[in-house]
C-alpha positions as CSV (number, residue, x, y, z in Angstrom):
1,X,87.3,114.7,128.3
2,X,87.4,112.6,131.5
3,X,88.5,109.1,130.5
4,X,90.5,110.0,127.4
5,X,93.8,109.8,129.3
6,X,93.0,106.5,131.1
7,X,95.5,103.7,131.0
8,X,94.8,100.0,130.2
9,X,93.8,99.0,133.8
10,X,91.4,101.9,134.1
11,X,89.9,101.2,130.7
12,X,89.4,97.5,131.6
13,X,87.7,98.4,134.8
14,X,85.4,100.9,133.2
15,X,84.3,98.3,130.6
16,X,83.7,95.7,133.3
17,X,81.5,98.2,135.2
18,X,79.5,99.0,132.1
19,X,79.3,95.7,130.3
20,X,75.9,94.6,131.7
21,X,75.1,98.0,133.3
22,X,72.3,98.9,131.0
23,X,70.8,95.4,130.8
24,X,70.5,95.3,134.6
25,X,68.5,98.6,134.8
26,X,64.8,98.5,135.1
27,X,64.7,101.1,132.3
28,X,66.2,98.7,129.8
29,X,62.7,97.1,129.7
30,X,61.3,100.4,128.6
31,X,63.6,100.7,125.6
32,X,63.9,97.0,124.8
33,X,60.8,94.9,125.5
34,X,62.8,91.8,124.5
35,X,64.2,91.9,128.0
36,X,60.6,91.1,129.1
37,X,60.2,88.4,126.5
38,X,58.1,90.7,124.2
39,X,58.5,91.8,120.6
40,X,58.5,95.2,118.9
41,X,59.2,97.1,122.1
42,X,61.9,99.5,120.9
43,X,60.6,102.9,121.8
44,X,62.7,105.3,119.6
45,X,61.7,104.3,116.1
46,X,59.9,107.5,115.2
47,X,62.6,109.6,116.9
48,X,65.4,107.9,114.8
49,X,63.4,108.1,111.6
50,X,62.6,111.8,111.9
51,X,66.0,113.1,113.2
52,X,68.2,110.6,111.3
53,X,67.2,108.1,108.7
54,X,65.1,110.4,106.6
55,X,68.2,112.5,105.9
56,X,70.1,109.6,104.4
57,X,70.2,109.0,100.7
58,X,67.6,106.7,99.1
59,X,68.6,103.2,97.9
60,X,71.1,100.7,99.3
61,X,73.1,101.7,102.3
62,X,75.7,99.0,102.2
63,X,77.7,97.7,105.1
64,X,76.4,98.9,108.5
65,X,78.0,99.0,111.9
66,X,76.1,99.5,115.2
67,X,77.9,100.6,118.4
68,X,76.1,99.3,121.4
69,X,73.0,98.6,119.3
70,X,71.8,95.7,121.4
71,X,69.1,93.8,119.6
72,X,69.6,96.0,116.6
73,X,66.1,97.4,116.6
74,X,67.4,100.9,115.8
75,X,68.2,99.5,112.3
76,X,64.7,98.3,111.5
77,X,63.7,101.3,109.4
78,X,66.6,100.5,107.0
79,X,67.3,96.8,107.6
80,X,66.1,95.9,104.1
81,X,68.6,98.4,102.6
82,X,71.7,96.9,104.2
83,X,74.1,94.3,102.7
84,X,75.4,93.4,106.2
85,X,75.1,94.4,109.8
86,X,77.8,94.1,112.5
87,X,77.1,95.1,116.1
88,X,79.7,95.9,118.7
89,X,77.9,95.0,121.9
90,X,79.3,94.5,125.4
91,X,76.2,92.8,126.9
92,X,75.6,89.1,126.3
93,X,72.0,89.6,127.2
94,X,71.0,92.3,124.8
95,X,71.5,90.3,121.6
96,X,69.2,88.9,119.0
97,X,69.2,86.6,116.0
98,X,67.5,88.8,113.4
99,X,67.0,92.4,112.6
100,X,64.2,92.4,110.1
101,X,65.5,90.3,107.1
102,X,69.2,90.5,108.2
103,X,71.2,88.4,110.7
104,X,73.6,90.6,112.6
105,X,77.1,89.6,113.5
106,X,78.0,90.4,117.1
107,X,81.5,91.5,118.2
108,X,82.7,92.1,121.8
109,X,84.3,95.5,122.4
110,X,87.9,95.7,123.5
111,X,88.8,97.6,126.7
112,X,91.1,99.8,124.6
113,X,88.3,100.9,122.3
114,X,90.1,99.6,119.2
115,X,87.7,98.3,116.6
116,X,88.8,94.9,115.0
117,X,87.9,95.9,111.5
118,X,89.8,97.0,108.4
119,X,89.9,100.7,107.5
120,X,86.9,101.9,105.4
121,X,85.0,98.7,106.2
122,X,81.5,100.3,106.7
123,X,79.2,102.6,104.8
124,X,76.9,103.4,107.7
125,X,77.6,103.7,111.4
126,X,74.8,104.1,114.0
127,X,75.7,105.0,117.6
128,X,72.7,106.2,119.6
129,X,73.2,107.0,123.3
130,X,76.3,104.9,123.6
131,X,79.5,107.1,123.7
132,X,78.6,108.5,127.1
133,X,79.0,105.0,128.5
134,X,82.6,104.8,127.1
135,X,85.7,106.1,128.8
136,X,88.0,107.1,126.0
137,X,85.5,108.8,123.7
138,X,88.0,110.6,121.5
139,X,89.9,107.3,120.7
140,X,86.7,105.4,120.0
141,X,85.4,108.1,117.6
142,X,88.8,108.1,115.9
143,X,88.3,104.4,115.4
144,X,84.9,105.0,114.0
145,X,86.3,107.5,111.5
146,X,88.9,105.0,110.5
147,X,86.5,102.2,109.7
148,X,84.0,104.4,107.9
149,X,84.4,104.6,104.2
150,X,84.8,108.1,102.6
151,X,81.4,109.4,101.8
152,X,79.9,107.0,104.4
153,X,77.3,108.1,107.0
154,X,77.0,108.1,110.7
155,X,74.0,108.7,112.9
156,X,75.0,109.8,116.4
157,X,72.9,110.8,119.4
158,X,74.3,111.7,122.8
159,X,73.1,113.4,126.1
160,X,74.9,116.7,126.6
161,X,74.2,117.3,130.3
162,X,76.2,116.2,133.4
163,X,73.5,113.6,134.5
164,X,74.2,114.4,138.1
165,X,77.4,113.5,140.0
166,X,78.4,110.4,138.1
167,X,81.1,109.6,140.6
168,X,78.3,108.3,142.9
169,X,75.5,105.8,142.4
170,X,72.5,107.4,140.6
171,X,69.0,106.0,140.3
172,X,68.2,104.7,136.8
173,X,71.7,105.2,135.5
174,X,74.7,102.9,135.0
175,X,77.8,103.4,137.2
176,X,80.0,105.2,134.7
177,X,77.7,107.0,132.2
178,X,78.0,110.8,132.0
179,X,76.9,113.3,129.3
180,X,79.4,114.8,126.9
181,X,79.5,118.6,126.7
182,X,78.4,119.9,123.3
183,X,81.7,121.8,122.5
184,X,83.8,118.7,123.2
185,X,81.6,116.4,121.1
186,X,81.5,118.9,118.2
187,X,85.3,118.9,118.2
188,X,85.7,115.2,118.5
189,X,83.5,114.3,115.5
190,X,85.4,116.8,113.3
191,X,88.7,115.5,114.4
192,X,87.5,111.9,113.6
193,X,87.1,113.0,110.0
194,X,83.3,113.7,109.8
195,X,81.4,116.7,108.5
196,X,78.2,117.7,110.4
197,X,75.4,117.5,107.8
198,X,72.7,118.1,110.4
199,X,72.5,118.6,114.2
200,X,69.3,118.7,116.0
201,X,68.6,119.4,119.7
202,X,66.3,116.8,121.2
203,X,65.1,114.9,124.3
204,X,63.2,117.7,126.0
205,X,62.8,116.8,129.7
206,X,59.0,116.7,129.8
207,X,58.4,114.8,126.5
208,X,58.6,111.3,128.0
209,X,56.3,112.3,130.9
210,X,53.7,113.5,128.5
211,X,54.0,110.3,126.5
212,X,53.1,108.2,129.5
213,X,49.6,109.7,129.2
214,X,49.5,110.4,125.5
215,X,51.5,107.7,123.6
216,X,51.3,109.5,120.3
217,X,53.8,112.0,121.7
218,X,56.3,109.3,122.6
219,X,59.5,108.7,120.7
220,X,58.1,105.8,118.9
221,X,56.0,108.1,116.7
222,X,57.2,110.8,114.4
223,X,54.6,113.1,115.8
224,X,56.3,112.8,119.2
225,X,59.7,113.4,117.6
226,X,58.5,116.6,115.8
227,X,57.0,118.0,119.0
228,X,60.1,117.1,121.0
229,X,62.3,118.8,118.4
230,X,60.2,122.0,118.5
231,X,60.4,122.2,122.3
232,X,64.1,121.4,122.3
233,X,64.9,124.0,119.7
234,X,62.8,126.6,121.4
235,X,64.7,126.1,124.7
236,X,68.2,125.5,123.3
237,X,69.2,129.0,124.3
238,X,69.1,127.8,127.9
239,X,71.5,124.9,127.3
240,X,74.2,124.4,129.9
241,X,76.1,121.2,130.8
242,X,75.2,121.3,134.5
243,X,72.0,122.8,135.8
244,X,72.0,124.5,139.2
245,X,68.4,125.6,139.4
246,X,65.0,124.3,138.2
247,X,64.9,127.0,135.4
248,X,68.3,125.9,134.1
249,X,66.8,122.4,133.6
250,X,64.3,123.7,131.0
251,X,66.5,122.9,128.1
252,X,67.2,119.9,125.7
253,X,69.1,117.0,127.1
254,X,70.6,115.6,123.9
255,X,71.7,116.3,120.4
256,X,71.2,114.1,117.3
257,X,73.9,114.3,114.5
258,X,73.8,113.3,110.9
259,X,77.5,113.0,109.9
260,X,79.3,112.2,106.7
261,X,82.8,110.9,106.4
262,X,85.1,113.3,104.5
């Protein structure tokens, strides 16, 4: 995996390039309306509930850790079931005071990817569309495995396509982000000590375009999440990391994992 073998100077530069990368994109306002001074703007709630949260056990979920969770809106479906919430977030802009009834504690990431927490410190980890912004993915996932208690849960979503030539500037993307090939991520999560409880293809290319005209099919609703999952599953046979023709782009972009720490 490109980035896994980087030295300290390269890791520090990568983090510097990505620290406010997402906050500076126009697209950040789509996912986080807080950037525009609005509330309740997180657009992936139905998506996360359908593909992730509904597969977790009922009752208290304990101590939670969010990686790159910004305002923490992705925890809203379960915020009242958490005893604490810690968010590792590089941006100083994408931070908030409350997530439902709980006040999150924010921690800055380290260039090395080391997590400044004791082993087995968390019962739930949520990392949605974040690992592909990180250089040394394998090390960071190993750290996540270390700080997750045995029997604890992790929700993980990542794009699994090349996202163009990420060595050059790309419209709507941060300088360093690149998708993670499925076979590499499958290996990394197992090596980090997790068992895959559920893995769902998602993020079909045309779903968001449809949602601009018919919001009910957006990722904010479970209806949209179900439709997207069906389209993604039906075209998953056509998955490839880098598409070289229009037909090869007719495939799901991402994969959503429900993981449990062994």
